C-alpha positions as CSV (number, residue, x, y, z in Angstrom):
1,M,19.2,10.1,46.4
2,K,21.0,7.0,45.3
3,R,17.7,5.3,44.6
4,I,16.2,8.2,42.7
5,I,18.9,8.4,40.1
6,P,18.5,4.7,38.9
7,L,14.7,5.2,38.8
8,I,15.0,8.3,36.7
9,A,17.5,6.6,34.4
10,A,15.1,3.6,34.1
11,A,12.2,5.8,33.3
12,A,14.1,7.7,30.7
13,L,15.3,4.5,29.0
14,S,11.8,3.0,29.0
15,A,10.5,6.1,27.3
16,C,13.1,5.7,24.6
17,G,12.0,2.2,24.0
18,L,8.4,3.3,23.8
19,D,9.3,6.0,21.3
20,T,11.1,3.4,19.2
21,A,8.1,1.0,19.3
22,T,5.7,3.8,18.4
23,S,7.9,4.8,15.5
24,A,8.1,1.2,14.3
25,A,4.3,0.8,14.5
26,T,3.8,4.0,12.6
27,A,6.2,2.9,9.9
28,A,4.5,-0.4,9.6
29,A,1.0,1.2,9.3
30,L,2.3,3.5,6.6
31,K,3.9,0.6,4.7
32,K,0.6,-1.3,4.9
33,Q,-1.3,1.8,3.6
34,E,1.2,2.1,0.7
35,L,0.8,-1.6,-0.2
36,E,-3.0,-1.3,-0.1
37,Q,-2.8,1.7,-2.4
38,G,-0.5,-0.1,-4.7
39,K,-2.8,-3.0,-4.9
40,K,-5.7,-0.7,-5.7
41,T,-3.8,1.0,-8.4
42,Q,-2.8,-2.4,-9.9
43,D,-6.4,-3.5,-9.9
44,Q,-7.5,-0.3,-11.6
45,A,-4.8,-0.7,-14.3
46,Q,-5.8,-4.4,-14.9
47,Q,-9.4,-3.3,-15.2
48,K,-8.5,-0.6,-17.8
49,I,-6.4,-3.1,-19.7
50,G,-9.3,-5.5,-19.7
51,Q,-11.6,-2.8,-21.1
52,A,-9.1,-1.9,-23.8
53,M,-8.8,-5.6,-24.8
54,D,-12.6,-5.8,-25.0
55,Q,-12.8,-2.7,-27.2
56,L,-10.1,-4.1,-29.4
57,Q,-11.9,-7.4,-29.8
58,Q,-15.2,-5.6,-30.6
59,S,-13.4,-3.4,-33.2
60,Q,-11.9,-6.4,-34.8
61,Q,-15.2,-8.2,-34.9
62,S,-16.9,-5.2,-36.5
63,R,-14.2,-5.1,-39.2
64,E,-14.6,-8.8,-39.9
65,N,-18.4,-8.5,-40.1
66,A,-18.0,-5.5,-42.5
67,A,-15.5,-7.4,-44.6
68,E,-17.9,-10.4,-45.0
69,K,-20.7,-8.2,-46.4
């Protein structure tokens, strides 16, 4: 009986460590996913800004061409 109690305690404590490690791994995976999504959103925003800048330049060029005529 004296040997069983320490074994049960050791098993219970190792299960707690496993649970903590699993939680940390899950949190890290979620953080990685959030970072990837943020990067994707940033890339999309930069693309839209680039498109807007191109449209603005085209508009200015059209006005300059119309003013020269």
